[in-house]
C-alpha positions as CSV (number, residue, x, y, z in Angstrom):
1,M,27.6,-94.0,96.1
2,K,30.2,-91.3,95.9
3,N,30.4,-91.7,92.1
4,V,26.6,-91.4,91.8
5,K,26.5,-88.2,93.9
6,K,29.3,-86.8,91.7
7,H,27.5,-87.7,88.5
8,I,24.2,-86.2,89.7
9,T,26.0,-83.0,90.8
10,Q,27.8,-82.7,87.5
11,C,24.6,-83.2,85.5
12,L,22.7,-80.7,87.6
13,I,25.4,-78.1,87.2
14,S,25.8,-78.7,83.5
15,G,22.0,-78.6,83.0
16,A,21.8,-75.3,84.9
17,V,24.6,-73.8,82.9
18,A,23.0,-74.9,79.7
19,I,19.5,-73.7,80.5
20,L,20.5,-70.3,82.0
21,P,20.9,-68.5,78.7
22,I,17.7,-69.9,77.4
23,A,15.8,-69.1,80.6
24,G,17.4,-65.6,80.6
25,V,16.1,-65.0,77.1
26,V,12.6,-66.3,77.9
27,L,12.3,-64.3,81.0
28,T,13.6,-61.1,79.3
29,I,11.2,-61.6,76.4
30,G,8.3,-62.2,78.9
31,Y,9.2,-59.1,80.9
32,L,9.5,-56.9,77.8
33,E,6.3,-58.2,76.4
34,T,4.4,-57.6,79.7
35,Q,5.8,-54.0,79.9
36,I,5.1,-53.2,76.3
37,S,1.6,-54.7,76.2
38,S,0.6,-53.0,79.4
39,S,1.0,-49.7,77.7
40,G,-2.3,-50.2,76.0
41,L,-1.5,-52.5,73.0
42,T,-3.8,-55.2,74.4
43,K,-6.8,-53.0,73.7
44,L,-6.1,-53.1,69.9
45,P,-8.5,-55.4,68.0
46,F,-5.6,-57.1,66.2
47,Y,-3.4,-57.6,69.3
48,F,-1.6,-60.9,69.7
49,P,1.1,-62.0,72.3
50,G,4.4,-60.7,71.0
51,L,3.1,-57.7,69.1
52,G,4.9,-55.3,71.5
53,L,8.2,-56.9,70.8
54,L,7.6,-57.0,67.1
55,V,6.7,-53.3,67.1
56,T,9.8,-52.4,69.2
57,G,12.1,-54.4,66.9
58,F,10.6,-52.8,63.8
59,I,11.0,-49.3,65.3
60,V,14.7,-50.0,66.1
61,Y,15.2,-51.4,62.6
62,L,13.7,-48.3,61.0
63,I,15.9,-46.0,63.1
64,G,18.9,-48.0,62.1
65,L,17.8,-47.9,58.4
66,I,17.3,-44.1,58.6
67,V,20.7,-43.3,60.2
68,T,22.6,-45.5,57.7
69,T,21.2,-43.8,54.5
70,F,22.6,-40.5,53.1
71,V,19.4,-38.6,53.8
72,G,19.0,-40.2,57.2
73,K,22.5,-39.2,58.2
74,W,21.8,-35.6,57.1
75,V,18.5,-35.6,59.1
76,W,20.2,-37.3,62.1
77,T,23.0,-34.6,62.1
78,R,20.3,-31.9,62.3
79,V,18.5,-33.7,65.1
80,D,21.8,-34.2,66.9
81,R,22.6,-30.5,66.8
82,I,19.1,-29.6,68.1
83,L,19.4,-32.1,71.0
84,D,22.9,-30.7,71.8
85,R,21.4,-27.2,72.2
86,L,18.5,-28.1,74.5
87,P,18.9,-26.1,77.8
88,A,18.7,-28.9,80.4
89,L,18.6,-32.1,78.4
90,G,21.5,-31.0,76.1
91,S,24.0,-31.7,78.9
92,L,22.6,-35.1,79.6
93,Y,22.6,-35.9,75.8
94,K,26.2,-34.8,75.4
95,T,27.3,-36.9,78.4
96,L,25.6,-40.0,77.0
97,K,27.2,-39.4,73.6
98,Q,30.6,-39.2,75.3
99,I,30.1,-42.4,77.3
100,L,29.0,-44.2,74.1
101,G,32.1,-43.0,72.2
102,Y,30.5,-40.5,69.9
103,G,32.0,-37.4,71.5
104,K,34.6,-35.4,69.6
105,G,37.2,-32.8,70.3
106,E,38.6,-31.8,73.6
107,D,35.4,-32.7,75.5
108,A,35.6,-36.3,74.4
109,I,36.1,-38.8,77.2
110,F,38.1,-41.1,74.8
111,N,40.5,-39.5,72.3
112,E,42.0,-42.4,70.5
113,V,42.0,-46.2,70.2
114,V,45.3,-48.0,70.8
115,L,46.7,-51.5,71.3
116,V,48.6,-51.9,74.6
117,P,50.7,-54.9,75.6
118,S,48.8,-57.2,77.9
119,I,49.9,-57.9,81.5
120,N,51.7,-61.1,80.5
121,D,53.2,-59.5,77.3
122,N,52.0,-62.4,75.1
123,A,49.2,-60.4,73.5
124,E,47.7,-57.0,73.1
125,E,44.6,-55.4,74.5
126,I,42.4,-52.7,73.1
127,G,42.8,-49.4,75.1
128,L,41.1,-46.0,74.9
129,V,43.3,-43.0,75.4
130,T,41.7,-40.5,77.9
131,N,44.6,-38.0,78.3
132,R,48.2,-37.2,77.6
133,M,50.8,-35.9,80.0
134,V,54.5,-35.1,80.1
135,D,56.7,-36.4,82.9
136,D,59.7,-34.7,84.5
137,S,62.1,-36.0,81.8
138,G,59.9,-34.6,79.0
139,A,58.6,-38.0,77.8
140,T,55.0,-38.2,76.7
141,K,52.8,-40.6,78.7
142,L,49.3,-41.7,77.8
143,I,46.6,-42.3,80.3
144,I,44.7,-45.3,78.8
145,F,41.5,-47.0,79.9
146,V,41.6,-50.7,79.1
147,P,38.0,-51.8,79.1
148,T,36.7,-55.3,79.7
149,S,34.4,-57.2,77.3
150,P,31.4,-57.5,77.0
151,N,31.0,-54.7,79.7
152,P,33.2,-51.8,78.6
153,T,32.1,-49.7,81.5
154,S,34.6,-51.5,83.8
155,G,38.3,-52.1,83.3
156,R,41.6,-50.6,84.4
157,L,43.5,-47.4,84.0
158,V,47.1,-47.5,83.0
159,V,49.8,-44.9,82.3
160,M,52.2,-45.9,79.5
161,D,55.0,-44.4,77.4
162,E,53.7,-43.2,74.0
163,G,56.2,-45.4,72.2
164,S,55.0,-48.7,73.8
165,I,51.5,-48.6,72.3
166,K,50.2,-49.0,68.8
167,P,47.7,-46.4,67.6
168,L,44.7,-47.6,65.6
169,D,42.6,-45.7,63.2
170,I,39.3,-47.0,64.5
171,P,36.4,-44.8,65.7
172,V,35.8,-45.1,69.4
173,N,32.1,-45.9,69.0
174,E,33.0,-48.8,66.6
175,T,35.6,-50.1,69.2
176,L,32.9,-50.0,72.0
177,K,30.5,-51.9,69.7
178,A,33.3,-54.5,69.2
179,L,33.9,-54.8,72.9
180,V,30.1,-55.2,73.7
181,S,29.8,-57.9,70.9
182,M,33.0,-59.6,72.1
183,G,34.8,-59.1,68.9
184,K,31.9,-60.1,66.5
185,T,32.5,-57.2,64.2
186,D,33.9,-56.3,60.8
187,I,36.8,-54.3,62.1
188,D,40.2,-55.4,60.6
189,L,42.9,-54.3,63.0
190,Q,45.7,-55.0,60.6
191,Q,44.3,-52.7,57.9
192,L,43.4,-49.9,60.2
193,K,46.8,-49.4,61.9
194,K,48.2,-45.9,61.5
195,S,51.4,-45.7,59.5
């Protein structure tokens, strides 16, 4: 009887774990479709279930296509400058850019991407330099945010000697994309190390 209970419990847990991602996708799609279609799309004569998601996906694709072409990048740069200068919304826009790793200069939240030794010293972790400071002995210390994956908004803050890290020549926004996608990216860490 004990073995039967254990078997049933294991199967139920395994089934729940297997179905959670599928159920999450189905529920998310259903929720998005409900929200999108309630915006008035159902009144269109050619509406069918899923049209809202298709339209959203197509719009996101077009924006991605535009910002990856030469002309699109030029247009996006102009739009970006206009948004930066908006009186009230400009500050919010700049803050969002900083958080997403697109900020540059002294105002950027993250200045540089580095590899730091992991806690157990058998591996390295990706870190984002937030600040530099000099200690009493004159040594440069880096304040480094080590984000978690796939949620880079959480992590830990460490202070390390500049000599104990490996700088990487990778844009911060690309690093954040790699963290969110759990490493499913084209970034080659070996080629991009600074000499």
